[in-house]
LUMROZA-159006 format. One line per field, with one value per residue (C-alpha): residue number from 1; residue in one letter; y, x, z. Coordinates in nm, 4 decimals, m for minus. Layout:
N
pos = c(NUM; ...)
code = c(a; ...)
Y = c(Y; ...)
X = c(X; ...)
Z = c(Z; ...)
# end
This chain:
253
pos = c(1; 2; 3; 4; 5; 6; 7; 8; 9; 10; 11; 12; 13; 14; 15; 16; 17; 18; 19; 20; 21; 22; 23; 24; 25; 26; 27; 28; 29; 30; 31; 32; 33; 34; 35; 36; 37; 38; 39; 40; 41; 42; 43; 44; 45; 46; 47; 48; 49; 50; 51; 52; 53; 54; 55; 56; 57; 58; 59; 60; 61; 62; 63; 64; 65; 66; 67; 68; 69; 70; 71; 72; 73; 74; 75; 76; 77; 78; 79; 80; 81; 82; 83; 84; 85; 86; 87; 88; 89; 90; 91; 92; 93; 94; 95; 96; 97; 98; 99; 100; 101; 102; 103; 104; 105; 106; 107; 108; 109; 110; 111; 112; 113; 114; 115; 116; 117; 118; 119; 120; 121; 122; 123; 124; 125; 126; 127; 128; 129; 130; 131; 132; 133; 134; 135; 136; 137; 138; 139; 140; 141; 142; 143; 144; 145; 146; 147; 148; 149; 150; 151; 152; 153; 154; 155; 156; 157; 158; 159; 160; 161; 162; 163; 164; 165; 166; 167; 168; 169; 170; 171; 172; 173; 174; 175; 176; 177; 178; 179; 180; 181; 182; 183; 184; 185; 186; 187; 188; 189; 190; 191; 192; 193; 194; 195; 196; 197; 198; 199; 200; 201; 202; 203; 204; 205; 206; 207; 208; 209; 210; 211; 212; 213; 214; 215; 216; 217; 218; 219; 220; 221; 222; 223; 224; 225; 226; 227; 228; 229; 230; 231; 232; 233; 234; 235; 236; 237; 238; 239; 240; 241; 242; 243; 244; 245; 246; 247; 248; 249; 250; 251; 252; 253)
code = c(x; x; x; x; x; x; x; x; x; x; x; x; x; x; x; x; x; x; x; x; x; x; x; x; x; x; x; x; x; x; x; x; x; x; x; x; x; x; x; x; x; x; x; x; x; x; x; x; x; x; x; x; x; x; x; x; x; x; x; x; x; x; x; x; x; x; x; x; x; x; x; x; x; x; x; x; x; x; x; x; x; x; x; x; x; x; x; x; x; x; x; x; x; x; x; x; x; x; x; x; x; x; x; x; x; x; x; x; x; x; x; x; x; x; x; x; x; x; x; x; x; x; x; x; x; x; x; x; x; x; x; x; x; x; x; x; x; x; x; x; x; x; x; x; x; x; x; x; x; x; x; x; x; x; x; x; x; x; x; x; x; x; x; x; x; x; x; x; x; x; x; x; x; x; x; x; x; x; x; x; x; x; x; x; x; x; x; x; x; x; x; x; x; x; x; x; x; x; x; x; x; x; x; x; x; x; x; x; x; x; x; x; x; x; x; x; x; x; x; x; x; x; x; x; x; x; x; x; x; x; x; x; x; x; x; x; x; x; x; x; x; x; x; x; x; x; x; x; x; x; x; x; x)
Y = c(6.5313; 6.5113; 6.2706; 6.0835; 6.2522; 6.2272; 6.5982; 6.7690; 7.0064; 7.3780; 7.3813; 7.6156; 7.9457; 7.8766; 8.0994; 7.7955; 7.9613; 8.1098; 8.4743; 8.5841; 8.6204; 8.9488; 9.0003; 9.2444; 9.3135; 9.4217; 9.7240; 9.8380; 9.7665; 9.9981; 10.0239; 9.8314; 9.5885; 9.4681; 9.8438; 9.8687; 9.5559; 9.6746; 10.0400; 9.9019; 9.6374; 9.8653; 10.1247; 9.9247; 9.6269; 9.7088; 9.7056; 9.3963; 9.2063; 9.2779; 9.2060; 8.8756; 8.7446; 8.8509; 8.6792; 8.4006; 8.1310; 8.2970; 8.0713; 7.7765; 7.9100; 7.9165; 7.5757; 7.4020; 7.5223; 7.3619; 7.0435; 7.0310; 7.0588; 6.6912; 6.7911; 6.5135; 6.5376; 6.6421; 6.8248; 7.1632; 7.3921; 7.7326; 8.0017; 8.2762; 8.6039; 8.5056; 8.8544; 8.8742; 8.5057; 8.4301; 8.0850; 7.9726; 7.8369; 7.5881; 7.4958; 7.4300; 7.2048; 7.0193; 6.9503; 6.9089; 6.9915; 6.8265; 6.9984; 7.3607; 7.6495; 7.9113; 8.2474; 8.4477; 8.8143; 9.1000; 9.3633; 9.4253; 9.5643; 9.2401; 9.0288; 9.2353; 9.1736; 8.7987; 8.7822; 8.9636; 8.7009; 8.4100; 8.5578; 8.5972; 8.2538; 8.1052; 7.9274; 7.7585; 7.5629; 7.8817; 8.1340; 8.4377; 8.5598; 8.8829; 8.7823; 8.8204; 8.5252; 8.5376; 8.4587; 8.2534; 8.3061; 7.9066; 7.7603; 7.4091; 7.1502; 6.9887; 7.1734; 6.9381; 7.1839; 7.5486; 7.7618; 8.0948; 8.2602; 8.5583; 8.6260; 8.5264; 8.8428; 9.0661; 8.9334; 9.0136; 8.6641; 8.4281; 8.1105; 8.1595; 8.2232; 7.9126; 7.7039; 7.8039; 7.6995; 7.3626; 7.3081; 7.3427; 7.0950; 6.8325; 6.9879; 7.3409; 7.4977; 7.8400; 8.0336; 8.3360; 8.5365; 8.3953; 8.6482; 8.5819; 8.4067; 8.5457; 8.9289; 9.0547; 8.8898; 9.0131; 9.3727; 9.3605; 9.2013; 9.4614; 9.7291; 9.5806; 9.5476; 9.9284; 10.0457; 9.8636; 9.9462; 10.0112; 9.6540; 9.4823; 9.7662; 9.8104; 10.1498; 10.0839; 9.8208; 9.5645; 9.4728; 9.1646; 9.0492; 9.1210; 8.8873; 8.6372; 8.6034; 8.5721; 8.3114; 8.1010; 8.1336; 8.0199; 7.7037; 7.6456; 7.6244; 7.3612; 7.1780; 7.1631; 7.0852; 6.8717; 6.4896; 6.5812; 6.8950; 6.9330; 7.2557; 7.3886; 7.7140; 7.9220; 8.2214; 8.1929; 8.0975; 8.4000; 8.2198; 7.9093; 7.6917; 7.4804; 7.2023; 7.0506; 6.7195; 6.5056; 6.5882; 6.6025; 6.3126; 6.0740; 6.1191; 5.7548; 5.5693)
X = c(16.1181; 15.8680; 15.6691; 15.3934; 15.0611; 14.7093; 14.5980; 14.5244; 14.7819; 14.7843; 14.7710; 14.9443; 14.7507; 14.5579; 14.5908; 14.6148; 14.4222; 14.0961; 14.0014; 13.9117; 13.5411; 13.3990; 13.3441; 13.2052; 13.5659; 13.6540; 13.4756; 13.7284; 14.0085; 14.2333; 14.0489; 14.3571; 14.4845; 14.7857; 14.8834; 14.8765; 15.1258; 15.3295; 15.3887; 15.4402; 15.6868; 15.8726; 15.9062; 16.1127; 16.2567; 16.6340; 16.5467; 16.3208; 16.5830; 16.8275; 16.5790; 16.4372; 16.7801; 16.9103; 16.5805; 16.5752; 16.6694; 16.4636; 16.2264; 16.2797; 15.9781; 16.1264; 16.3114; 16.0039; 15.8105; 16.0485; 16.0514; 15.6855; 15.6692; 15.8353; 16.0015; 16.2246; 16.5195; 16.3868; 16.0364; 15.9265; 15.8302; 15.6674; 15.6847; 15.4264; 15.5354; 15.8925; 16.0403; 16.4139; 16.4907; 16.5229; 16.3761; 16.5256; 16.8714; 16.6767; 16.4191; 16.7247; 16.8771; 16.5483; 16.4913; 16.8421; 17.0096; 16.7442; 16.4691; 16.3271; 16.2371; 16.0162; 15.9659; 15.6786; 15.6190; 15.4148; 15.6548; 15.9041; 16.1575; 16.1727; 16.1883; 16.4648; 16.6446; 16.5926; 16.7142; 17.0457; 17.1274; 17.0418; 17.2897; 17.5688; 17.5315; 17.4767; 17.1834; 17.0407; 16.7540; 16.5794; 16.3383; 16.1711; 15.8651; 15.6617; 15.3261; 14.9920; 14.9779; 14.5801; 14.5886; 14.9165; 15.1250; 15.1817; 15.1461; 15.2360; 15.4266; 15.3696; 15.3946; 15.4659; 15.4789; 15.3523; 15.5001; 15.3808; 15.5292; 15.3672; 15.1468; 14.7719; 14.7684; 14.7650; 14.4715; 14.1180; 14.0044; 14.2736; 14.0231; 13.9887; 14.3330; 14.4759; 14.2197; 14.3394; 14.6907; 14.5614; 14.4531; 14.8289; 14.9898; 14.9619; 15.1715; 15.0772; 15.2331; 15.1492; 15.2884; 15.0993; 15.0530; 14.8494; 14.7349; 14.5913; 14.9009; 15.0785; 15.0198; 15.3793; 15.4034; 15.0429; 15.1666; 15.4381; 15.2802; 14.9967; 15.2590; 15.4133; 15.0886; 14.9960; 15.3429; 15.2763; 14.9205; 14.9394; 15.0248; 14.7653; 14.5051; 14.5074; 14.3623; 14.0640; 13.9308; 14.1265; 14.4362; 14.4886; 14.1147; 14.1722; 14.4965; 14.3310; 14.0367; 14.2568; 14.4883; 14.1960; 14.0512; 14.3728; 14.3517; 14.0162; 14.0981; 14.3714; 14.1523; 13.8733; 14.0945; 14.3735; 14.3641; 14.5565; 14.6207; 14.9194; 15.0206; 15.2831; 15.3249; 15.6287; 15.7374; 15.5024; 15.2259; 15.2270; 15.3118; 15.1397; 15.2456; 14.9827; 15.0661; 14.8039; 14.8987; 14.7055; 14.3607; 14.0176; 13.8561; 14.1616; 14.0762; 14.0165; 14.1759)
Z = c(13.7849; 14.0625; 14.2932; 14.1387; 14.2825; 14.2182; 14.2430; 13.9016; 13.8146; 13.6880; 13.3057; 13.0526; 13.0427; 13.3410; 13.6696; 13.9076; 14.1636; 14.2908; 14.2804; 14.6499; 14.6769; 14.8036; 15.1818; 15.3829; 15.5230; 15.1832; 15.2042; 15.4682; 15.2368; 15.0366; 14.7014; 14.5395; 14.8351; 14.6167; 14.5711; 14.9500; 14.9881; 14.7037; 14.8395; 15.1933; 15.1134; 14.8550; 15.1271; 15.3314; 15.1086; 15.2106; 15.5920; 15.5573; 15.3486; 15.6521; 15.9074; 15.7683; 15.7238; 16.0892; 16.2240; 16.0095; 16.2704; 16.5566; 16.7160; 16.4580; 16.2554; 15.9165; 15.9787; 16.0977; 15.7895; 15.5499; 15.7671; 15.7563; 15.3595; 15.3471; 15.0570; 14.8608; 14.6185; 14.2883; 14.4024; 14.2878; 14.5648; 14.4954; 14.7715; 14.7782; 14.9338; 14.8944; 14.9689; 14.9273; 14.9470; 15.3061; 15.2753; 14.9546; 15.0939; 15.3075; 15.0431; 14.7909; 15.0470; 15.0662; 14.6991; 14.6029; 14.2773; 14.0939; 14.2472; 14.1748; 14.3730; 14.2760; 14.4708; 14.3860; 14.5341; 14.4106; 14.5053; 14.2396; 14.4900; 14.6778; 14.3286; 14.2379; 14.5815; 14.5401; 14.2035; 14.2696; 14.5452; 14.3053; 14.0757; 14.3537; 14.4746; 14.1181; 14.1822; 13.8532; 14.0043; 14.1388; 13.9637; 14.0885; 13.9564; 14.0355; 14.0714; 14.2794; 14.5292; 14.5110; 14.1290; 14.1019; 13.7987; 13.7541; 13.4403; 13.3250; 13.5013; 13.8324; 14.1819; 14.4787; 14.7508; 14.8618; 15.1233; 15.2386; 15.5827; 15.7091; 15.4067; 15.4731; 15.7306; 15.4267; 15.2402; 15.3055; 15.2156; 15.3346; 15.2980; 14.9262; 14.8583; 15.0850; 14.9175; 14.5637; 14.6848; 14.7769; 14.4114; 14.3212; 14.5456; 14.7853; 15.0723; 15.1422; 15.4804; 15.5970; 15.8864; 16.0409; 16.3361; 16.5861; 16.8659; 17.2133; 17.3498; 17.6307; 17.6948; 17.6603; 17.3275; 17.2245; 17.3303; 17.1084; 16.8350; 16.8137; 16.8180; 16.5135; 16.3132; 16.4347; 16.3139; 15.9741; 15.9582; 15.5797; 15.5253; 15.7734; 15.6889; 16.0634; 16.0810; 16.2395; 16.5128; 16.6956; 16.4851; 16.6734; 16.6277; 16.2529; 16.2578; 16.4554; 16.1783; 15.9075; 16.0381; 16.1521; 15.7903; 15.6500; 15.8771; 15.8097; 15.4225; 15.4757; 15.7380; 15.4525; 15.1682; 15.2898; 15.4083; 15.7269; 15.9042; 16.1557; 16.3299; 16.5776; 16.7561; 16.8003; 17.0006; 17.2985; 17.0695; 16.8720; 16.5605; 16.4293; 16.1270; 15.9479; 15.7429; 15.4869; 15.3132; 15.0650; 14.9205; 15.1330; 14.9129; 15.0558; 15.4181; 15.5640; 15.2723)
# end
């Protein structure tokens, strides 16, 4: 059961998303960016699981994202880049027992950990799917909301990817790294990106500049495709959340 919304939904057999267009930046990418992400996250799935859970409440970012989704009991929410399922408890609470949470992640090790978590806790209204967020494996049924935390920084063309997500749901919330805040915070963020250079393809150039451009592209996609856009900053301005609601053609109604 979902709210009555006017946005067209994905249909059985459809991808539900757009394939990112080729850009000049793609030439600097690994020949297979998805393989880069899979290798990176698979290598530290167990550590990431612990780290993500230990820091889930730090700064209020994840809780703020769930609030921004404006979920109601009975809604269906899809989380791209769900990892080991850190956001799922809050999402389940928001949609209630009649709602549904679908987690999508491209890394098999992450999906396996998320599924084991769901089994241990007996979550019957949760499903985890191994799939590519740039070509969402969403088939049939309605989706009320889409969430992605710290995922768009991995894409060479976040604008195309987030625009595709806006075709799936009327509520799309993205949390992303937002450099150019305080100097100490930026120094820490730069070190983090360089340490995980394979994930962020940050082997050359200014890693903060690349993050900045990708976060701006995700925001622009929401601004162009949603009726309204709101944003919040966290952790000394180094993390931004953007919430797009409604359709662009509904502006002014």
